[in-house]
C-alpha positions in Angstrom: 106.0 87.2 115.4 107.0 84.3 117.6 105.0 81.9 115.4 106.6 83.4 112.3 110.1 83.0 113.8 109.4 79.4 114.7 108.0 78.7 111.2 111.1 80.2 109.5 113.2 78.0 111.9 111.4 74.9 110.7 111.9 75.8 107.0 115.6 76.6 107.7 116.1 73.3 109.5 114.5 71.4 106.6 116.8 73.2 104.1 119.8 72.7 106.3 119.3 68.9 106.5 118.3 68.5 102.9 121.0 70.7 101.3 123.8 70.8 103.8 123.6 67.5 105.7 123.2 69.5 108.9 122.4 67.8 112.2 122.0 70.9 114.3 120.3 74.3 113.8 121.4 77.2 115.9 119.1 80.2 116.5 120.6 83.3 118.1 118.7 86.4 119.0 120.1 89.8 119.6 118.5 93.0 120.7 119.9 96.4 119.9 118.4 99.8 120.8 116.2 99.8 117.8 116.1 96.3 116.4 115.5 92.6 117.1 117.8 90.3 115.1 117.3 86.5 114.8 120.1 84.6 113.1 119.8 80.9 112.0 122.9 78.9 111.2 123.7 75.2 111.1 126.5 72.7 111.4 126.2 71.5 107.8 128.5 71.9 104.8 128.6 75.5 103.7 127.3 76.3 100.3 129.9 76.6 97.5 127.7 79.2 95.6 125.2 81.9 96.3 122.0 80.7 97.8 119.0 81.2 95.6 115.5 81.7 97.1 113.3 78.8 96.0 109.8 78.2 97.2 110.5 77.9 100.9 112.9 80.8 101.3 110.9 82.9 98.9 107.8 82.3 100.9 109.7 83.0 104.1 110.8 86.4 102.7 107.3 87.3 101.7 106.0 86.5 105.2 108.8 88.3 107.0 108.4 91.4 104.8 104.6 91.3 105.3 105.2 91.4 109.1 107.4 94.5 108.7 110.8 92.7 108.9 113.7 92.1 106.6 115.5 88.9 105.6 119.1 88.5 104.6 121.0 85.4 103.4 124.7 84.8 103.8 126.6 81.9 102.2 130.1 82.4 103.6 131.8 81.4 105.8 128.7 79.3 106.6 125.0 79.6 105.6 123.1 82.1 107.7 119.5 83.4 107.4 119.1 86.7 109.3 115.8 88.3 110.2 115.5 91.9 111.5 112.5 93.5 113.0 112.4 97.2 113.9 111.2 97.6 117.5 109.0 100.5 116.5 107.2 98.4 113.9 106.7 95.5 116.3 105.3 97.7 119.1 102.4 98.6 116.7 101.5 95.0 115.9 
């Protein structure tokens, strides 16, 4: 899961620079009683429309879901890519 989270971070950084002119990527991790949540945001220009999943983000979603996680995209107030992994699922990997 660590490699997957780093790989998604690299894809997110590439997209942030290319599409939003970002210079920084922020990765925040949160743990709840049942879930690990990883949130990627950046300092680039927020999208002015819904974000569509092209090759990179579509591939990221498939990898996350194959690993038992979920992926959510937010466009406002700034772009965010949010991964969630159920602790129960991760304990069996």
